[in-house]
SEVEXGU-262006 format. One record per residue (C-alpha): x, y, z; residue in three letters. Coordinates in Angstrom, 2 decimals. Layout:
X: X&Y: Y&Z: Z&aa: ALA $
...
//
This chain:
X: -0.07&Y: 0.03&Z: -0.02&aa: UNK $
X: 1.31&Y: 3.57&Z: -0.99&aa: UNK $
X: 1.76&Y: 5.60&Z: 2.03&aa: UNK $
X: -0.36&Y: 8.65&Z: 2.13&aa: UNK $
X: 1.47&Y: 12.00&Z: 1.21&aa: UNK $
X: 2.60&Y: 14.14&Z: 4.16&aa: UNK $
X: 0.23&Y: 17.09&Z: 4.62&aa: UNK $
X: 1.49&Y: 20.37&Z: 3.36&aa: UNK $
X: 2.88&Y: 22.48&Z: 6.20&aa: UNK $
X: 3.39&Y: 25.82&Z: 4.74&aa: UNK $
X: 5.39&Y: 27.27&Z: 7.79&aa: UNK $
X: 8.08&Y: 24.75&Z: 7.19&aa: UNK $
X: 8.88&Y: 25.82&Z: 3.70&aa: UNK $
X: 11.95&Y: 28.03&Z: 3.50&aa: UNK $
X: 11.91&Y: 31.50&Z: 1.89&aa: UNK $
X: 8.64&Y: 30.84&Z: 0.11&aa: UNK $
X: 7.92&Y: 34.68&Z: -0.11&aa: UNK $
X: 10.84&Y: 34.72&Z: -2.75&aa: UNK $
X: 13.23&Y: 37.62&Z: -2.99&aa: UNK $
X: 12.40&Y: 40.97&Z: -1.48&aa: UNK $
X: 14.26&Y: 44.00&Z: -1.99&aa: UNK $
X: 14.20&Y: 46.92&Z: 0.54&aa: UNK $
X: 12.99&Y: 50.26&Z: -0.94&aa: UNK $
X: 13.27&Y: 53.66&Z: 0.67&aa: UNK $
X: 10.52&Y: 56.35&Z: 0.22&aa: UNK $
X: 11.17&Y: 60.12&Z: 1.13&aa: UNK $
X: 8.11&Y: 61.52&Z: 2.93&aa: UNK $
X: 8.60&Y: 65.34&Z: 2.56&aa: UNK $
X: 6.93&Y: 67.78&Z: 4.73&aa: UNK $
X: 7.05&Y: 68.75&Z: 8.35&aa: UNK $
X: 6.34&Y: 65.99&Z: 10.89&aa: UNK $
X: 5.38&Y: 67.12&Z: 14.25&aa: UNK $
X: 5.86&Y: 64.35&Z: 16.83&aa: UNK $
X: 4.04&Y: 63.53&Z: 20.10&aa: UNK $
X: 6.71&Y: 65.17&Z: 22.08&aa: UNK $
X: 6.28&Y: 68.45&Z: 20.37&aa: UNK $
X: 9.44&Y: 68.52&Z: 18.32&aa: UNK $
X: 9.43&Y: 68.19&Z: 14.46&aa: UNK $
X: 11.38&Y: 66.40&Z: 11.65&aa: UNK $
X: 11.63&Y: 68.19&Z: 8.29&aa: UNK $
X: 11.73&Y: 64.89&Z: 6.27&aa: UNK $
X: 11.37&Y: 61.24&Z: 6.99&aa: UNK $
X: 12.88&Y: 58.43&Z: 4.95&aa: UNK $
X: 10.96&Y: 55.01&Z: 5.20&aa: UNK $
X: 12.49&Y: 51.68&Z: 4.46&aa: UNK $
X: 9.91&Y: 49.25&Z: 3.46&aa: UNK $
X: 9.31&Y: 45.99&Z: 1.69&aa: UNK $
X: 6.33&Y: 44.50&Z: -0.06&aa: UNK $
X: 5.15&Y: 40.96&Z: -0.84&aa: UNK $
X: 2.37&Y: 39.83&Z: -3.27&aa: UNK $
X: 0.19&Y: 42.07&Z: -5.55&aa: UNK $
X: -2.02&Y: 44.94&Z: -4.70&aa: UNK $
X: -5.38&Y: 44.22&Z: -6.29&aa: UNK $
X: -7.23&Y: 46.77&Z: -8.57&aa: UNK $
X: -9.20&Y: 48.26&Z: -5.62&aa: UNK $
X: -6.08&Y: 48.60&Z: -3.36&aa: UNK $
X: -8.32&Y: 46.73&Z: -0.73&aa: UNK $
X: -6.08&Y: 43.74&Z: 0.01&aa: UNK $
X: -3.21&Y: 45.18&Z: 1.89&aa: UNK $
X: -2.03&Y: 43.91&Z: 5.16&aa: UNK $
X: 0.52&Y: 45.99&Z: 7.16&aa: UNK $
X: 2.84&Y: 43.77&Z: 9.25&aa: UNK $
X: 4.45&Y: 45.73&Z: 12.06&aa: UNK $
X: 7.68&Y: 44.58&Z: 13.63&aa: UNK $
X: 9.08&Y: 44.31&Z: 17.17&aa: UNK $
X: 11.94&Y: 46.07&Z: 18.92&aa: UNK $
X: 14.84&Y: 44.40&Z: 17.12&aa: UNK $
X: 13.03&Y: 43.70&Z: 13.77&aa: UNK $
X: 13.06&Y: 45.62&Z: 10.49&aa: UNK $
X: 11.26&Y: 45.70&Z: 7.22&aa: UNK $
X: 12.48&Y: 42.34&Z: 6.02&aa: UNK $
X: 9.57&Y: 40.27&Z: 7.32&aa: UNK $
X: 9.92&Y: 37.32&Z: 4.89&aa: UNK $
X: 11.89&Y: 36.00&Z: 1.89&aa: UNK $
X: 15.32&Y: 36.34&Z: 1.01&aa: UNK $
X: 17.58&Y: 39.57&Z: 0.05&aa: UNK $
X: 18.47&Y: 40.01&Z: -3.62&aa: UNK $
X: 21.65&Y: 37.80&Z: -4.35&aa: UNK $
X: 21.50&Y: 35.61&Z: -1.22&aa: UNK $
X: 22.32&Y: 31.98&Z: -1.43&aa: UNK $
X: 19.00&Y: 30.14&Z: -0.08&aa: UNK $
X: 21.09&Y: 27.44&Z: 1.37&aa: UNK $
X: 22.97&Y: 29.90&Z: 3.54&aa: UNK $
X: 20.81&Y: 32.88&Z: 3.97&aa: UNK $
X: 18.74&Y: 33.70&Z: 6.98&aa: UNK $
X: 15.05&Y: 34.42&Z: 5.78&aa: UNK $
X: 12.90&Y: 37.29&Z: 7.19&aa: UNK $
X: 12.18&Y: 37.51&Z: 10.78&aa: UNK $
X: 8.61&Y: 36.17&Z: 10.27&aa: UNK $
X: 9.17&Y: 33.95&Z: 7.41&aa: UNK $
X: 7.37&Y: 31.19&Z: 9.02&aa: UNK $
X: 4.09&Y: 33.27&Z: 8.84&aa: UNK $
X: 4.39&Y: 35.42&Z: 5.65&aa: UNK $
X: 4.22&Y: 33.92&Z: 2.30&aa: UNK $
X: 2.17&Y: 31.84&Z: -0.26&aa: UNK $
X: -0.07&Y: 29.55&Z: 1.76&aa: UNK $
X: 1.09&Y: 30.83&Z: 5.07&aa: UNK $
X: -1.06&Y: 32.46&Z: 7.73&aa: UNK $
X: -0.48&Y: 35.77&Z: 6.10&aa: UNK $
X: -0.81&Y: 34.51&Z: 2.62&aa: UNK $
X: 1.02&Y: 36.63&Z: 0.04&aa: UNK $
X: -0.98&Y: 34.84&Z: -2.78&aa: UNK $
X: -4.05&Y: 36.72&Z: -1.52&aa: UNK $
X: -2.68&Y: 39.72&Z: 0.30&aa: UNK $
X: -0.35&Y: 42.62&Z: -0.59&aa: UNK $
X: 1.91&Y: 42.71&Z: 2.63&aa: UNK $
X: 3.60&Y: 45.77&Z: 3.57&aa: UNK $
X: 6.30&Y: 45.99&Z: 6.33&aa: UNK $
X: 8.40&Y: 49.14&Z: 6.99&aa: UNK $
X: 11.14&Y: 49.81&Z: 9.43&aa: UNK $
X: 9.80&Y: 52.16&Z: 12.18&aa: UNK $
X: 10.71&Y: 55.71&Z: 12.83&aa: UNK $
X: 13.67&Y: 55.79&Z: 15.01&aa: UNK $
X: 14.98&Y: 52.58&Z: 13.61&aa: UNK $
X: 18.38&Y: 51.67&Z: 12.28&aa: UNK $
X: 17.49&Y: 49.67&Z: 9.04&aa: UNK $
X: 16.79&Y: 52.48&Z: 6.47&aa: UNK $
X: 14.10&Y: 54.62&Z: 8.23&aa: UNK $
X: 15.12&Y: 57.92&Z: 9.73&aa: UNK $
X: 16.55&Y: 57.52&Z: 13.16&aa: UNK $
X: 19.42&Y: 58.59&Z: 15.45&aa: UNK $
X: 22.00&Y: 57.54&Z: 12.79&aa: UNK $
X: 20.52&Y: 59.45&Z: 10.02&aa: UNK $
X: 21.97&Y: 62.84&Z: 9.03&aa: UNK $
X: 20.41&Y: 65.97&Z: 10.61&aa: UNK $
X: 19.85&Y: 68.40&Z: 7.78&aa: UNK $
X: 20.43&Y: 71.21&Z: 10.06&aa: UNK $
X: 24.14&Y: 70.05&Z: 10.99&aa: UNK $
X: 25.09&Y: 67.73&Z: 8.27&aa: UNK $
X: 26.12&Y: 65.14&Z: 10.96&aa: UNK $
X: 24.22&Y: 62.27&Z: 12.44&aa: UNK $
X: 21.33&Y: 63.09&Z: 14.77&aa: UNK $
X: 22.64&Y: 60.89&Z: 17.42&aa: UNK $
X: 21.17&Y: 61.87&Z: 20.89&aa: UNK $
X: 19.83&Y: 64.92&Z: 19.42&aa: UNK $
X: 17.13&Y: 62.84&Z: 17.55&aa: UNK $
X: 13.78&Y: 63.52&Z: 19.06&aa: UNK $
X: 12.18&Y: 60.88&Z: 21.15&aa: UNK $
X: 9.45&Y: 59.08&Z: 19.36&aa: UNK $
X: 6.32&Y: 57.28&Z: 20.43&aa: UNK $
X: 4.45&Y: 54.20&Z: 18.98&aa: UNK $
X: 1.82&Y: 56.50&Z: 17.65&aa: UNK $
X: 4.66&Y: 58.61&Z: 15.79&aa: UNK $
X: 5.70&Y: 55.31&Z: 14.21&aa: UNK $
X: 2.04&Y: 54.70&Z: 13.26&aa: UNK $
X: 1.74&Y: 58.08&Z: 11.71&aa: UNK $
X: 4.64&Y: 57.52&Z: 9.52&aa: UNK $
X: 3.30&Y: 54.15&Z: 8.42&aa: UNK $
X: -0.01&Y: 55.92&Z: 7.54&aa: UNK $
X: 1.83&Y: 58.51&Z: 5.35&aa: UNK $
X: 3.87&Y: 55.54&Z: 3.62&aa: UNK $
X: 0.44&Y: 53.85&Z: 2.83&aa: UNK $
X: -0.85&Y: 57.13&Z: 1.49&aa: UNK $
X: 2.14&Y: 57.37&Z: -0.84&aa: UNK $
X: 1.56&Y: 53.72&Z: -2.05&aa: UNK $
X: -2.11&Y: 54.55&Z: -2.73&aa: UNK $
X: -3.56&Y: 52.39&Z: 0.21&aa: UNK $
X: -6.40&Y: 54.11&Z: 2.05&aa: UNK $
X: -7.82&Y: 50.95&Z: 3.56&aa: UNK $
X: -6.01&Y: 48.07&Z: 5.30&aa: UNK $
X: -7.54&Y: 44.53&Z: 5.27&aa: UNK $
X: -5.56&Y: 43.94&Z: 8.48&aa: UNK $
X: -2.75&Y: 45.26&Z: 10.64&aa: UNK $
X: -0.76&Y: 42.41&Z: 12.24&aa: UNK $
X: 2.04&Y: 42.72&Z: 14.91&aa: UNK $
X: 3.59&Y: 40.97&Z: 17.87&aa: UNK $
X: 5.30&Y: 42.46&Z: 20.86&aa: UNK $
X: 6.19&Y: 46.30&Z: 20.00&aa: UNK $
X: 4.66&Y: 45.50&Z: 16.46&aa: UNK $
X: 1.47&Y: 44.62&Z: 18.37&aa: UNK $
X: 1.42&Y: 47.85&Z: 20.06&aa: UNK $
X: 1.50&Y: 49.46&Z: 16.80&aa: UNK $
X: -1.49&Y: 47.38&Z: 15.64&aa: UNK $
X: -3.48&Y: 48.49&Z: 18.62&aa: UNK $
X: -2.39&Y: 52.03&Z: 18.08&aa: UNK $
X: -3.82&Y: 51.79&Z: 14.53&aa: UNK $
X: -7.19&Y: 50.86&Z: 15.73&aa: UNK $
X: -7.45&Y: 54.27&Z: 17.86&aa: UNK $
X: -5.49&Y: 56.46&Z: 15.56&aa: UNK $
X: -6.89&Y: 55.49&Z: 12.19&aa: UNK $
X: -10.11&Y: 53.39&Z: 12.97&aa: UNK $
X: -11.68&Y: 54.21&Z: 9.60&aa: UNK $
X: -8.63&Y: 52.76&Z: 7.86&aa: UNK $
X: -8.57&Y: 49.25&Z: 9.37&aa: UNK $
X: -10.80&Y: 46.34&Z: 8.92&aa: UNK $
X: -8.93&Y: 43.78&Z: 11.00&aa: UNK $
X: -6.37&Y: 43.58&Z: 13.72&aa: UNK $
X: -4.22&Y: 40.75&Z: 14.99&aa: UNK $
X: -2.65&Y: 41.69&Z: 18.31&aa: UNK $
X: -0.16&Y: 39.02&Z: 18.99&aa: UNK $
X: 1.81&Y: 38.58&Z: 22.38&aa: UNK $
X: 1.27&Y: 42.34&Z: 23.02&aa: UNK $
X: -0.16&Y: 44.86&Z: 25.52&aa: UNK $
X: -2.04&Y: 48.19&Z: 25.54&aa: UNK $
X: 0.57&Y: 49.24&Z: 28.13&aa: UNK $
X: 3.71&Y: 47.84&Z: 29.78&aa: UNK $
X: 3.64&Y: 47.00&Z: 33.28&aa: UNK $
X: 6.30&Y: 48.29&Z: 36.00&aa: UNK $
X: 8.36&Y: 45.05&Z: 35.55&aa: UNK $
X: 8.90&Y: 45.45&Z: 31.78&aa: UNK $
X: 9.62&Y: 49.03&Z: 32.24&aa: UNK $
X: 12.22&Y: 48.16&Z: 34.83&aa: UNK $
X: 14.01&Y: 45.69&Z: 32.51&aa: UNK $
X: 14.08&Y: 48.45&Z: 29.74&aa: UNK $
X: 15.52&Y: 50.81&Z: 32.11&aa: UNK $
X: 18.46&Y: 48.47&Z: 33.14&aa: UNK $
X: 19.16&Y: 47.88&Z: 29.50&aa: UNK $
X: 19.23&Y: 51.60&Z: 28.86&aa: UNK $
X: 21.67&Y: 52.10&Z: 31.80&aa: UNK $
X: 24.04&Y: 49.44&Z: 30.55&aa: UNK $
X: 24.29&Y: 51.50&Z: 27.25&aa: UNK $
X: 24.32&Y: 55.06&Z: 28.89&aa: UNK $
X: 27.08&Y: 54.17&Z: 31.32&aa: UNK $
X: 29.28&Y: 52.45&Z: 28.67&aa: UNK $
X: 32.38&Y: 54.92&Z: 28.41&aa: UNK $
X: 32.30&Y: 54.49&Z: 24.65&aa: UNK $
X: 28.68&Y: 55.72&Z: 24.40&aa: UNK $
X: 29.86&Y: 59.43&Z: 24.27&aa: UNK $
X: 26.50&Y: 60.83&Z: 24.94&aa: UNK $
X: 25.40&Y: 59.12&Z: 21.73&aa: UNK $
X: 27.88&Y: 60.77&Z: 19.46&aa: UNK $
X: 29.85&Y: 57.61&Z: 18.63&aa: UNK $
X: 29.27&Y: 57.17&Z: 14.92&aa: UNK $
X: 32.56&Y: 58.48&Z: 13.89&aa: UNK $
X: 34.51&Y: 57.20&Z: 16.79&aa: UNK $
X: 36.84&Y: 54.10&Z: 16.65&aa: UNK $
X: 35.32&Y: 52.62&Z: 19.72&aa: UNK $
X: 31.57&Y: 51.87&Z: 19.86&aa: UNK $
X: 29.44&Y: 51.21&Z: 22.91&aa: UNK $
X: 29.32&Y: 47.49&Z: 22.11&aa: UNK $
X: 29.83&Y: 46.40&Z: 25.66&aa: UNK $
X: 26.68&Y: 48.31&Z: 26.90&aa: UNK $
X: 24.54&Y: 47.25&Z: 23.93&aa: UNK $
X: 25.63&Y: 43.60&Z: 24.32&aa: UNK $
X: 24.56&Y: 43.64&Z: 28.03&aa: UNK $
X: 21.35&Y: 45.36&Z: 27.17&aa: UNK $
X: 20.47&Y: 42.72&Z: 24.66&aa: UNK $
X: 21.53&Y: 39.98&Z: 27.17&aa: UNK $
X: 19.10&Y: 41.54&Z: 29.79&aa: UNK $
X: 16.37&Y: 41.73&Z: 27.08&aa: UNK $
X: 16.80&Y: 38.27&Z: 25.74&aa: UNK $
X: 16.42&Y: 36.76&Z: 29.30&aa: UNK $
X: 12.84&Y: 38.34&Z: 29.41&aa: UNK $
X: 12.01&Y: 36.89&Z: 26.01&aa: UNK $
X: 12.43&Y: 33.36&Z: 27.42&aa: UNK $
X: 10.74&Y: 31.38&Z: 30.10&aa: UNK $
X: 12.12&Y: 29.44&Z: 32.99&aa: UNK $
X: 10.83&Y: 26.22&Z: 31.45&aa: UNK $
X: 12.43&Y: 26.89&Z: 28.08&aa: UNK $
X: 15.73&Y: 27.86&Z: 29.85&aa: UNK $
X: 15.81&Y: 24.86&Z: 32.10&aa: UNK $
X: 15.02&Y: 22.58&Z: 29.14&aa: UNK $
X: 17.62&Y: 24.18&Z: 26.77&aa: UNK $
X: 20.55&Y: 24.71&Z: 29.25&aa: UNK $
X: 19.79&Y: 23.55&Z: 32.89&aa: UNK $
X: 23.11&Y: 23.79&Z: 34.71&aa: UNK $
X: 25.17&Y: 22.22&Z: 32.11&aa: UNK $
X: 28.74&Y: 23.50&Z: 31.68&aa: UNK $
X: 30.50&Y: 24.19&Z: 28.33&aa: UNK $
X: 32.80&Y: 21.46&Z: 27.44&aa: UNK $
X: 33.74&Y: 20.57&Z: 31.08&aa: UNK $
X: 32.51&Y: 18.34&Z: 33.84&aa: UNK $
X: 33.69&Y: 20.49&Z: 36.80&aa: UNK $
X: 34.03&Y: 24.24&Z: 37.72&aa: UNK $
X: 36.95&Y: 26.31&Z: 36.66&aa: UNK $
X: 36.64&Y: 28.80&Z: 39.77&aa: UNK $
X: 37.37&Y: 31.77&Z: 37.44&aa: UNK $
X: 35.04&Y: 34.62&Z: 36.15&aa: UNK $
X: 34.59&Y: 33.06&Z: 32.77&aa: UNK $
X: 31.69&Y: 31.55&Z: 30.80&aa: UNK $
X: 31.24&Y: 28.14&Z: 32.48&aa: UNK $
X: 27.55&Y: 27.61&Z: 32.17&aa: UNK $
X: 25.88&Y: 26.99&Z: 28.74&aa: UNK $
X: 23.48&Y: 29.61&Z: 29.39&aa: UNK $
X: 26.24&Y: 32.23&Z: 29.89&aa: UNK $
X: 27.83&Y: 31.24&Z: 26.76&aa: UNK $
X: 24.48&Y: 31.49&Z: 24.91&aa: UNK $
X: 23.71&Y: 35.06&Z: 26.27&aa: UNK $
X: 27.24&Y: 36.23&Z: 25.40&aa: UNK $
X: 26.65&Y: 35.07&Z: 21.85&aa: UNK $
X: 23.33&Y: 36.76&Z: 21.70&aa: UNK $
X: 25.04&Y: 40.08&Z: 22.94&aa: UNK $
X: 27.81&Y: 39.77&Z: 20.35&aa: UNK $
X: 25.71&Y: 39.02&Z: 17.31&aa: UNK $
X: 23.30&Y: 41.87&Z: 18.20&aa: UNK $
X: 25.83&Y: 44.47&Z: 18.31&aa: UNK $
X: 26.69&Y: 43.52&Z: 14.69&aa: UNK $
X: 23.24&Y: 44.53&Z: 13.27&aa: UNK $
X: 21.89&Y: 47.02&Z: 15.67&aa: UNK $
X: 22.37&Y: 50.67&Z: 16.89&aa: UNK $
X: 22.77&Y: 51.43&Z: 20.60&aa: UNK $
X: 20.91&Y: 54.75&Z: 20.19&aa: UNK $
X: 17.93&Y: 53.06&Z: 18.40&aa: UNK $
X: 17.65&Y: 50.51&Z: 21.39&aa: UNK $
X: 17.38&Y: 53.60&Z: 23.67&aa: UNK $
X: 14.79&Y: 55.04&Z: 21.58&aa: UNK $
X: 12.73&Y: 51.89&Z: 21.09&aa: UNK $
X: 12.53&Y: 50.78&Z: 24.63&aa: UNK $
X: 11.53&Y: 54.38&Z: 25.53&aa: UNK $
X: 8.82&Y: 54.39&Z: 23.01&aa: UNK $
X: 7.54&Y: 50.97&Z: 24.48&aa: UNK $
X: 7.53&Y: 52.46&Z: 27.97&aa: UNK $
X: 5.55&Y: 55.57&Z: 26.88&aa: UNK $
X: 2.90&Y: 53.59&Z: 25.16&aa: UNK $
X: -0.39&Y: 53.46&Z: 27.06&aa: UNK $
X: -3.39&Y: 53.36&Z: 24.89&aa: UNK $
X: -5.68&Y: 54.91&Z: 27.47&aa: UNK $
X: -3.32&Y: 57.58&Z: 28.75&aa: UNK $
X: -5.62&Y: 60.43&Z: 27.63&aa: UNK $
X: -8.90&Y: 58.58&Z: 27.99&aa: UNK $
X: -11.16&Y: 57.60&Z: 30.93&aa: UNK $
X: -10.62&Y: 53.98&Z: 30.43&aa: UNK $
X: -9.08&Y: 51.45&Z: 27.90&aa: UNK $
X: -12.64&Y: 50.90&Z: 26.74&aa: UNK $
X: -13.17&Y: 54.57&Z: 26.10&aa: UNK $
X: -9.82&Y: 54.58&Z: 24.13&aa: UNK $
X: -11.26&Y: 52.03&Z: 21.91&aa: UNK $
X: -14.72&Y: 53.40&Z: 21.45&aa: UNK $
X: -14.16&Y: 54.23&Z: 17.69&aa: UNK $
X: -12.74&Y: 51.04&Z: 16.67&aa: UNK $
X: -14.48&Y: 49.48&Z: 13.68&aa: UNK $
X: -12.21&Y: 46.42&Z: 13.13&aa: UNK $
X: -12.35&Y: 42.76&Z: 13.87&aa: UNK $
X: -9.82&Y: 41.67&Z: 16.32&aa: UNK $
X: -7.84&Y: 38.59&Z: 16.99&aa: UNK $
X: -5.97&Y: 38.68&Z: 20.16&aa: UNK $
X: -3.26&Y: 36.01&Z: 21.00&aa: UNK $
X: -1.30&Y: 35.48&Z: 24.05&aa: UNK $
X: 1.12&Y: 32.68&Z: 25.27&aa: UNK $
X: 0.93&Y: 30.79&Z: 28.36&aa: UNK $
X: 4.48&Y: 31.15&Z: 29.59&aa: UNK $
X: 4.97&Y: 35.00&Z: 28.44&aa: UNK $
X: 5.57&Y: 36.76&Z: 31.65&aa: UNK $
X: 6.86&Y: 39.94&Z: 29.95&aa: UNK $
X: 3.57&Y: 40.50&Z: 27.81&aa: UNK $
X: 1.40&Y: 38.23&Z: 30.07&aa: UNK $
X: -2.07&Y: 36.93&Z: 29.35&aa: UNK $
X: -3.68&Y: 39.10&Z: 31.89&aa: UNK $
X: -2.63&Y: 42.11&Z: 29.57&aa: UNK $
X: -4.25&Y: 40.46&Z: 26.63&aa: UNK $
X: -7.48&Y: 39.77&Z: 28.70&aa: UNK $
X: -7.66&Y: 43.33&Z: 29.59&aa: UNK $
X: -7.49&Y: 44.41&Z: 26.03&aa: UNK $
X: -10.16&Y: 41.68&Z: 25.21&aa: UNK $
X: -12.59&Y: 42.84&Z: 28.01&aa: UNK $
X: -12.34&Y: 46.60&Z: 26.89&aa: UNK $
X: -13.13&Y: 45.50&Z: 23.27&aa: UNK $
X: -16.12&Y: 43.49&Z: 24.57&aa: UNK $
X: -17.46&Y: 46.58&Z: 26.45&aa: UNK $
X: -17.50&Y: 48.72&Z: 23.20&aa: UNK $
X: -19.23&Y: 45.88&Z: 21.24&aa: UNK $
X: -16.13&Y: 45.20&Z: 19.13&aa: UNK $
X: -16.10&Y: 41.80&Z: 17.50&aa: UNK $
X: -13.02&Y: 40.03&Z: 19.09&aa: UNK $
X: -11.67&Y: 36.54&Z: 19.24&aa: UNK $
X: -9.13&Y: 35.51&Z: 21.73&aa: UNK $
X: -6.87&Y: 32.53&Z: 22.56&aa: UNK $
X: -4.14&Y: 31.75&Z: 24.99&aa: UNK $
X: -1.60&Y: 29.56&Z: 23.17&aa: UNK $
X: 0.14&Y: 26.93&Z: 25.35&aa: UNK $
X: 3.82&Y: 27.04&Z: 24.80&aa: UNK $
X: 6.97&Y: 26.87&Z: 26.72&aa: UNK $
X: 8.84&Y: 29.50&Z: 24.84&aa: UNK $
X: 8.01&Y: 32.69&Z: 26.70&aa: UNK $
X: 7.57&Y: 35.96&Z: 24.88&aa: UNK $
X: 9.50&Y: 34.52&Z: 22.05&aa: UNK $
X: 6.79&Y: 32.13&Z: 21.28&aa: UNK $
X: 5.11&Y: 34.46&Z: 18.57&aa: UNK $
X: 8.41&Y: 33.92&Z: 16.53&aa: UNK $
X: 8.64&Y: 30.23&Z: 17.22&aa: UNK $
X: 5.08&Y: 28.81&Z: 17.17&aa: UNK $
X: 4.05&Y: 28.97&Z: 13.66&aa: UNK $
X: 1.68&Y: 26.00&Z: 13.54&aa: UNK $
X: -0.35&Y: 27.18&Z: 16.59&aa: UNK $
X: -0.57&Y: 30.66&Z: 15.41&aa: UNK $
X: -1.48&Y: 29.50&Z: 11.87&aa: UNK $
X: -4.45&Y: 27.70&Z: 13.20&aa: UNK $
X: -5.93&Y: 31.12&Z: 14.37&aa: UNK $
X: -4.47&Y: 33.76&Z: 12.04&aa: UNK $
X: -5.16&Y: 32.14&Z: 8.76&aa: UNK $
X: -8.83&Y: 31.59&Z: 9.24&aa: UNK $
X: -9.20&Y: 35.00&Z: 10.91&aa: UNK $
X: -7.59&Y: 36.67&Z: 7.82&aa: UNK $
X: -9.73&Y: 34.53&Z: 5.43&aa: UNK $
X: -12.54&Y: 36.89&Z: 6.31&aa: UNK $
X: -10.51&Y: 40.02&Z: 6.01&aa: UNK $
X: -11.34&Y: 40.77&Z: 2.35&aa: UNK $
X: -12.82&Y: 43.99&Z: 0.93&aa: UNK $
X: -16.41&Y: 42.70&Z: 1.55&aa: UNK $
X: -15.89&Y: 43.44&Z: 5.29&aa: UNK $
X: -15.66&Y: 47.11&Z: 5.01&aa: UNK $
//
């Protein structure tokens, strides 16, 4: 008897979104930020996947997390598929995947204040001809969303089939619902929160202090220096990475195992596997990220509070017209289930159409990057109803 074929598992396909090239769009005009300062011009780095339909009604905006960028899926031009690292959410974006590029026109842009092509601290200040550095204005999640809206205007997209985001990207998705309720038909808020709790803010502050007290930080003006604040940024990443994991996942992955030894060395060196792992995470992060951007992104997350100028979270969401899917993960203690349930209850109060699931996973906050099958089971059917007929 011939064995039945293995069912198609789209999240296991490598780089099925194809080759994606980053583009940069200059948004001219004065941008007034939440803090009151202005930017004369903003360059936005973005990538697109799939085809925009004739009515420009099938666009999905995917918003990235703190350390992400516009490269959400696929490969870069010229990369060897056998060696290249695909986009940060390649497991979720592509033909037949949860965010199906055969159906949707997917847009992902690097956020304002980022370090992957969009205007940020490393960009040139037209007033001085030098990098903004610490002179760059502080930005908020809402500022990021406003820039995304301007980008979509330039692309001829008035209405979004959906906004999807996890972690800080989920904050952006939530902010879209309040800031541009008439432009969003569906929202996926994945492993996120309408406001950070004190513990998360505390971890962010410890990471910032690691950078700010690095002797090579030079008050943020280190771009032309020989030495960079790599030590501080590496420590900040190590601290942050701990918060993305869970006790169960760290116990299963590392336990108390030593690196290539059976006994202690009695020296201040990396002896435990978990120490070596965190050191690697710190080293690899400084090769691709900017210390100033880390400061700005974590501060924007701290500032975000959807109900800060409203009587309640429900009042802040009163104008939402979207269908909602809210997902949390059982072992995520950084953006816990309680925060997601607070959002769900507020949406229920205002009569919004909302679906919710807590996904059982041992991976902590990182689960939204590591659980394609479980997320696919919720996101794919939810987005199947996010067409133009749902205006």
